[in-house]
N, C-alpha and C positions, 0 to 999 in steps of 0.2 A: 504494500500500500504506500502510495506516495505521501510525502509530508504535504502540509497545506501549501507551503511555499513552492515545492516542486510541482504540485498539481496546478497551481496558478501559472507557473512558467510554461508547463505543457499546454495549458489552455490558450494563453496569449501568443504562444509561438507556433500554434498549429500542430502540436505533437500528439501525445497519447494520454490525455488526462484519464483518471480512473473514476471520476465523479465530477459533479458540478462544483466549482468554487462557490462556497455558500456565503454570499454577501461579503462581509469584511473579515472572514475567519483567517485569511492569510496575511492580514496586516496588523502589526502591533504599533500603535501610534506613540511617538515620543511627544507627549502633550506639553510637558511643563518646561519649555524653554524659558529663559529669563524674560524674553519679550512677551510670550504668552501669559506669563504669571503677572507681570507688572504693568504692561502697556496696552494690551489688546482690548481691554474692557470687557472681560468675561462676566456675563450676568445669567442668573437663573430666572425661571418664570416668575413674573411679578416684580422683577428687579430692574434697576437702572444704574448705569455707570457712565462716566466720561472717560474715554480712552486717551492715550497719550497724544493723539492727533487733535484732541479737543472736541471730538465727535461724541455726542450723547447717544448712548445705546440703550434702548428700552426693550424689554421682553414682556409683552403684554400677555396676561393670562388668556388661555384659549387660542393662542396663535402658535404656528409651527416653530417659530424661532425668533431671535432678537433682530431688531432693525433700527437704523439710526433715526433720530428725531430731526425733522426738517422744517419746523415752523420758524418764523422770523427771529425768535429769541435764540434759537439753538444752532441755526445753520452757520457753518464755519466760514465758507468761501462764497461770498455773494457776487463777486466780480472776478472771473477767472484771470483777467489781465493783471490783477493785484495779488496773484497767488504767492509771490515772494514775501509779501508783507503778512499775509493771512495764514499761510500754512506753516505750521511748526513741525518739522520732521522729528519723530521721536529719537532720542539718543539710543544708540546700540552699545554704548560704552558701559557694559555691565562688568561687575567684578568677576574675575576668573573663577573665584570660588563658587559663584552661582552656576557657571557652566560646568564646573567639576561635579556639582551635585547632580546636574542633569546627565552627565556622563555615567554616573553610577547607575541611574535608572535605565539608561540606554543599554548598558552592559548586561542587564538582566534579561534582555530579549534573546531568545533562542533563535539565532538567524538561520539555523538549519530548518527550523519549523515555520518561521514567519519572516516577513520583511520588516525591518526596522524603518518606520516611515516618519519623516519629519512632516509635521502639519503646518502649512502656511496659509493663513487667511487673515483678512480678506486679500484679494488680488488687485491687480492694477486698475481694471475698470471699476471694481467695487470701491476702491479708494476714491475714485473720482466722484461717484454719486454719493458716497458717504459724506464727502466734504461739501458738495454743492447741492445735493438734492437731485433726483432723477431727471426732472424736467429741465432744469437749468444745465445739467450735465449734457444731456442729449442736444439741446439747442446750441451749446458751445461748440460742438463738433462742426456746426455750420457757420456760426457767427464769429468765433474766435479760434480758428484752427491752429494758428501759430502759437498762441498763448497756451492752448491746451496741449500741444505737442511738447512745449517746454516743461509743463507740469508733469506730463507722462514720463518724459526723460528723467526728471528729478526723482520721481517715484521709483523708476526702474533702477537708478543708481543706488537708491536706498535699499531696494530689494536685493540687489547684487551684493551689497555689503552684508546684509543679513544672511544671504546664502553662503557667503564665505565663512561667517561665524558658525553656521550650522554644520557645514562640511568639515571645517577644521576641528570642531569640538566633538561632534556626534557621529560623524562618518556614516550617515544613513545610506541604506541601499535603495530606498524609495523616497520620493517626495510626493506628498499628497497635497495638492494646491487647489484652493478654492478661488473661483472667479466666475460669477454668473453672467452669461453672455446673452440671455434672452428670456422671453416669457415662454409659456407652453406653446404659443402659436407662431412665434417669429423670433429672430435675433433682434437685439436692440439696435445693432448697426448693420448696414448692408455689408456683404462680403468685401466689396471694394473699399469701403470705409474702414472695416476691420483690418484689412490688409495694410492700409496706409497708417493707421494710428496705433493699433494694438499688437499686431503680429510682430513688428520689429522688437518690441520689448520682450515678448516671451521667447523669441528666438535667442535673445541674449541670456535671459534668466534660465531657461531650460538647457541651453547650451552650456552654461556654467555648471549646473548640477551634473549633467551628463559627463562633463570633463573632469569632475572631481568626485568620482566614486559612486554616483547614483546610477543604478542600472535600469530602474523603472520609474517613469513619471506618470502619475495619475492626476488627471485634471477633473475637478468637480464643477459641473454646471448643470443644475437640475432644471433643464430647459430644452426648448428646441434649439438645436445648433447644427443640424444636418448640413447646411450649406457652408459651415466653417470647418468641417472635418478635413478637407484637404490642407487647410492651414494648420490644423492640429498636428497632422502628420509631419508637415514641414518644420514645425517648431519643436518637434521631438517628443510629443505626447505619445505614450504607449497605450494608455487606457483612458477613454472618455467615460467618466463616472457621472451618473445622474441623468443619463439619456432617457427622457420620458418617451412615451409611446408615440407622440406626435412626430417624432423623428423617423418613424418607420424603421425600427431597429433591425428587423430581419433583412430589409433591403440594404441598409448600411453594412451589415455583416457580409452580404454577398458582394458588395461593391468594393469594400475596403479591408475586409478581413485578411490578415497577413501583414498589413501595414499598421493597423491600429486595432485595438479591441474595445469592447463596449460593456460597461458594468452598470446595470440598471434594468430598465424595462418594466419594473414593478412600481408603478406610480404610487407615491404616498397619498396622493389625492384620491385614490381608489381604495387602498387597503388600510391606510392609517387614518381612520375616520371614526366618529362616534358610532357605536353600534355595529362595528365590524363583526363578521362571523367567520367561523372556521370554514364553512362551505364557500363563502365568497372568496376568501383567500386561497383556498385549495383550487378552485376553478380558475382563478386568475393566474396563479403561479404556474399551473399546468399548461395553460395556453401559451404563456410567455416562453416557457422552457421548450415546448415543442416547436413553436414558431421560430425561435432563435437558434436552437441547436446546441451542439456540444463545444464547438471551437470558436475562439475569438469573442466569447460571450460569457459574462459572469452575472447570473441572476441576482438581483439586489434591489432593495428599496432605493428610490432615487434621491433621498435625503443624503446629506454629506457626512454621515457618521452612523455608527451602529446603535441606533436607538429609534424610538417611535414617540410620537406625541401622545398617543392613546395607549395605555398600558396593555402589554401582551401582543400587540400587532406585529412588532418586529420578530418576536419569538415564534409566532405562528407562521410567518413567512419562512423563517429558518427551517421549521419542521417540514414544511411543504417542499422546500428545495431538496432537503434530504430524501423525502419520499420520491421525488422525481429522479433523483440519482439512482435509486433502486429500480426505477421503471426504465430509464433510458440508457443506463450503462451496464 
């Protein structure tokens, strides 16, 4: 029997997996970097925090996750042309002793069994709308493209320094990077605009990780992003995690399998809901697994981590994926 790590590699490389990779089972997250602990603004349901960028993050009860507050009182960047004055980039000058503590935790991961994954969130595009609000952010791509490119370049350089610290200290073999690039129906940017503004940043960021010991890049975007898959491949993404069914995942696997793999297909909006039932989840998971097949696909809830908003839903999906492994392998 293959280890969870081996089974994932066989799946994404088109080899001979002996079962489905079951959601996040092959990934052991290195959560507690100094930045994540002190600067990211982690909040629990019902809570609120201001992160090191100055963005107020609020996790309202009854919602799937936290989100920045963008009323007039809280918005950080009201005019993108003044980003140098308004945006305060968080310091990454943490005491080495804090990284050493994180090294101890990372060393506990059995890398024969699982991937040691550095978690990076939010990403480049998310930082833009966290700072500006979604509407102003998207408008700025048209009205102030040069200022926006300058801000993106500065965020990219900050990310590259964070990547250096992660790789030097933790030596992860996977990076799990969040950046949501669309709604369920469409991307936020056209492919051409994505290519112009966002692609160059990630080619640098993922190129750095790949050049410094990271063998697998997983990118989370629980959205429609089918039209961006060619760019994902070119920027070095190995696994598109969060692919909702509006992407037509079976068709993406047929078209791009072997160049990139897909982790998702099980929409949280369908299974992670009030009043979910075992029957609903069983039927849905079975259809997804049969439609997508054994290679270049990891059945998984589309949220960006191993949890659910409604108790028991994630575990029920896990049980059904195990069942489908016995049926299909």
